[in-house]
C-alpha positions in Angstrom: 17.4 24.6 -8.0 13.7 26.2 -8.3 12.0 27.6 -5.0 8.3 27.9 -4.3 7.4 30.1 -1.5 3.6 29.8 -0.2 2.4 32.3 2.6 -1.3 32.4 3.4 -3.2 33.5 6.2 -4.9 30.0 6.0 -4.2 27.0 8.7 -2.6 24.4 6.9 -3.1 21.1 9.1 -0.3 19.0 7.7 2.4 20.9 6.6 4.4 17.5 5.1 1.3 16.7 3.0 0.9 20.0 1.7 4.5 20.8 0.9 4.9 17.3 -0.3 2.0 17.8 -3.1 3.6 21.1 -3.7 7.1 19.9 -4.2 5.9 17.2 -6.6 3.8 19.9 -8.6 6.6 22.2 -8.6 9.0 19.4 -10.3 6.2 18.8 -13.1 5.2 22.5 -13.9 9.0 23.2 -13.9 10.2 20.1 -15.5 13.1 19.7 -12.8 14.0 17.1 -10.5 12.3 16.8 -7.3 15.5 16.3 -5.6 16.1 20.0 -6.5 13.1 21.5 -5.5 13.1 23.9 -2.2 9.4 24.2 -1.5 8.5 26.2 1.9 4.9 27.1 3.6 4.2 29.8 6.0 0.6 29.6 7.1 -1.6 31.5 9.8 0.1 34.5 8.4 -1.5 38.4 8.9 -2.4 38.7 5.5 -5.2 41.3 3.9 -5.7 41.2 0.4 -8.1 43.6 -1.1 -8.7 45.4 2.1 -10.3 41.8 3.6 -8.5 39.1 5.9 -10.7 36.5 3.7 -8.3 33.3 2.8 -5.6 34.7 0.7 -2.2 34.0 -0.4 1.2 35.0 -2.1 3.5 33.0 -3.8 7.3 33.5 -5.3 8.3 31.1 -8.2 12.3 31.2 -8.3 14.1 29.1 -11.1 17.0 29.1 -13.5 15.0 28.5 -16.5 11.9 27.1 -16.9 10.0 30.5 -17.0 8.9 32.5 -19.6 5.5 34.4 -20.6 3.3 31.3 -21.7 4.6 28.9 -18.9 4.0 31.3 -16.3 0.4 31.5 -17.6 0.1 27.6 -17.5 1.9 27.7 -14.1 0.0 30.2 -12.5 -3.2 28.9 -13.4 -2.0 25.0 -12.1 -0.5 26.8 -8.6 -4.0 28.7 -8.6 -5.7 25.3 -8.9 -3.9 23.5 -6.4 -4.1 26.4 -3.8 -7.9 26.5 -4.5 -8.4 22.8 -3.7 -5.6 22.7 -0.7 -6.1 26.0 0.9 -9.8 27.1 -0.2 -8.0 30.3 -1.9 -9.8 31.3 -4.9 -7.4 32.5 -7.5 -8.4 36.4 -7.5 -7.2 36.4 -3.8 -3.4 36.3 -3.8 -0.5 36.8 -6.7 1.8 34.4 -8.1 5.5 36.3 -8.7 7.9 34.8 -11.0 11.6 35.2 -11.0 14.8 34.0 -12.5 17.6 35.0 -10.4 20.1 34.1 -12.5 23.1 31.4 -11.9 25.2 34.2 -10.8 22.8 35.1 -8.2 22.0 31.8 -6.7 24.2 30.1 -4.4 24.6 25.9 -4.1 27.5 23.9 -2.6 29.3 26.7 -1.4 29.4 28.1 -5.1 27.2 29.7 -7.1 25.3 28.1 -10.4 27.4 29.9 -12.8 30.0 27.7 -12.0 28.2 24.4 -12.0 
């Protein structure tokens, strides 16, 4: 189920390659099969951070389980490194939001994960 959404004001030349790398990273960090990873990218966004339009990002990580105080810190570190390497965005130029939506609040295959 995990969802990883990346929004950035940086142009990403190869969406497929970026999303492939992001999906693999997310699967490893969240200990989930890559077949369940939903990764999205919105580049070239109008995004201001800290009063400037210098390269920046907003990331949302949603997962049923696999999140918590210490694990989120590790995920934040690894995602920040990935974004810097791929986009050139320093880790102080964006936020990463973590959310466990709850099994009853996540639908798939015409039902919710609460019933799967």
